[in-house]
N, C-alpha and C positions, 0 to 999 in steps of 0.2 A: 483453601483455594481449589483443591481437587473436587470437593463436593459442589462448589459453585460452577466450575467448568462442566461437570456432569449434568447439572440441572439445566444449564443454558444450551447444551448440545442435544438434549432430549428432543428439541423441536426439529432437528434435522430430518427425521423420518416423516414429519408432517409437511415438509416444504420441498420435497423432491419429486421428480418424475412427471411434470406436466409439460404439455406442448408449449414452447416459448412464443411470446408475442414480439413482434419487431418494435424496436425503439426508433427506427428511422426508415425511410422508404427503401433504401438499398443497403445491403450488407457489403462491407469492403471485400474486394476480390481476394485479399490476403487472409480473410477470415472465413471464407465460405465453407471450409471443412469443419468449422466449430459451430455449436448451437448458438442462437441469438440470445442476448440478454433478455430475460423475461420480466423485466421491470423497467420503470422509467429511469432516465439518466439526467443528472443535474447538468445544466449548462456550465461550460467552463467560465469561471468568473474571475475576479480579481486574484492576482497571484500573491496577495498578502492576506492571511487569515485574520490577523490583528496586528497592532503595533508591536514592534520588538520590545519597547519599554514595558508595555502591559504584560506581555508574555513572560518577560524576565522577572517582573515584580511578582507574578504568580508562581514563579519557579518552574514554569512548564518544561523547558528543555532539560534542566537538571533532573527533574523527576522522571521524565521519559527516558533519558539516557541511563540513569541509575537503574531503573526498572528493566531496561533492555540489556543491561550488563555491558555497556560500552566502556572500554578501558584502553589504556595505552596499547598500541599495536593492532587494534581491531580494524578490519576492513569493512566499510559501509557503503551501500548505494542509497542515495537519497532520491527516491522517485517522486517526480512532481516537485522539484526543489524550489521552483518559483524564485522569489527574491533572495533565497538562501539563508533563511533564519536558522534552520537546522544545519545546513552545510557548514556554516561558519563555526558554529558551536561544536559540531562533531569533529571538525578539523582540529580544534584546540584540544578536545578530549582525547582523541586517538594518538596525538603527538606525531613526531617525525617518522616513527616506524609504522604508523597506521596509514590508511588511505581512505579517501572519501571520493566517490563518484557522484556528482550532481547531475541528475537527468531531468529533462522536461521536454514537452512538445512545443513550448512557447519560445520561439527563437529570440524574441525581444527580451524576455526575462533572463534567458541564458546569457545573452550579450551583457546585460547589466550585471549579472552575477559574476561573469568573467572579469569585468572591470574591477569589481570589488575584490575578487580573489587576487588579482594582480596588485591592486593598491595595498592590500593587507599582507602581501607576500606569503600566501598560503601555498607552499610548495607541495603539500600532500593532497591537494584537491585537483581533480580532473573534471571536465565538463563534457557532457554528451547529449545530443538531441535524440529523443526516442520517437516512437510512432504510437498511434492511438491503440493499436492492438499488439504492440511488441515493445518491451522496454529496451531491447537491443543491448543487453548486458553480456559481458564476456562470461564464459562458462567457468564454474568451479572457482569463483573469485571472491565471494563475500561472506563474512561471518554474520552480517545483519543486512537486511533490506528494509529501509524505512519507507512507509507510505502514509504521509501525514496530511489529513484533511484533503484527500484527493481521490480516494478509491471510488467514491460515488460518481465521479466524472468519467470513469472508464466505460466506453460504449461497448467494448467487446471483452468482458471480464474473463470469460473462459479461455479465449485465445491468449489474452495478456498473461494470466496466471500460469497457463501451460508453458508459455515461452519463457517465463521468468524462472521457473523451477531449476533448470540446469545451472543458473548463475550462483546458487547457494553452494558454499563450501561444505564439507562434511560437518554436520552438527549446526549448520547455519539456521538462522531464524528470520522470519518476516514479522515486522512490527507495524501494526496498523493503528493509527490514531484517527478517530472519527466521532460523529455524534449520532445519537439514537433519534433519527428523524427519517421521514420518507425520502427515498432516493432522488426525488426531483426537488428536494429542499435542502440540498447540500448535507446529506447524512445518509446513514444506512442502519436499519435495525440490526442489532448484534446477531440474532439468530439467522438472518438472511446472509450476513457476511460469513458466518460460520459455514453455512450451507454451500455458498459459492466456492469457498476455499476447499471444503471437503470434496466437492464434485471433481476437483482437479488433482486430488491426492495430497492435501495438506491436513494436518490435525492440529486442533487448538491445544495449546499447552499453557496458556496463561491469559488472565483477563482481570481488569480493574476499572472502576469508574471513579477513581479518586482525583482526577484532574481538577484543579481549582477553577479553570476557565470553562469547565463543562466538558462533556464527552467521555470517551472511554479509550482504553488501549487493549489491543488483542495481540497475542503472540502465537505464531504458527510455525510448525516444522514439517518437513517432507515426511509423508507416510506412504510406504509401499511404492509400487511402480507407477510411473506417469501413465495415465490412461490414454488409449487411442482417442483422438478427437471425436470420432463417431460414436464412442462408447460413453461419452460424458452425459450424465443425467442432470438436467437443469433443475433449478429450484422453481417452485410453483409460482406461476404468474399471478395467482390470486392471493399470494401471501399478504396478510394484513400489515400495513405500514402505518400504524397509529399508536 
């Protein structure tokens, strides 16, 4: 695993330090101190990646939760929770001593998830609405932060990741599930993902492509001090996504 991570991260030096290109006409006033995303961004689509039955048949959630080390008592933030596929399964896995915070920017999806949480009497789940450039998570709160099939939709990745860092508890990890596709086709090439996390002070600690439904999982931990927003070096806008 160590050799594979090292080989994948070699590309970071080749994809940093270019002037970013805008992905929309105007940058959010809450993100002006951060560099722009220098890549295309997928449009926010359906809140369901696939049917729950198909994902369960492929053993997706069990594989990801095992790989991420989710156990009784773990505290997890499910970013971009959507209809709650992972939220529900995480709640069962962490048990009554654990906690799951389901976050999304889609108010309608959160309302539907809230109804499901109430119906299934999941007392260890809370729901929170986030922002496009800020997950709005409480500080020093989570052993794991899940970002499943949603990272490519974040318009301000540097601001988002920078503001997300303080939410991790000591030894906490970020788990990203995505596909190796161009960022405007609901995926992100792994080396570009590694670069964006590296730019804000995270280091890659695990990677696998063994998901039965396709895609990959990456694991990150905080590394060093959180950089000043003006010091963040962006990834190359000409980075090949093919």
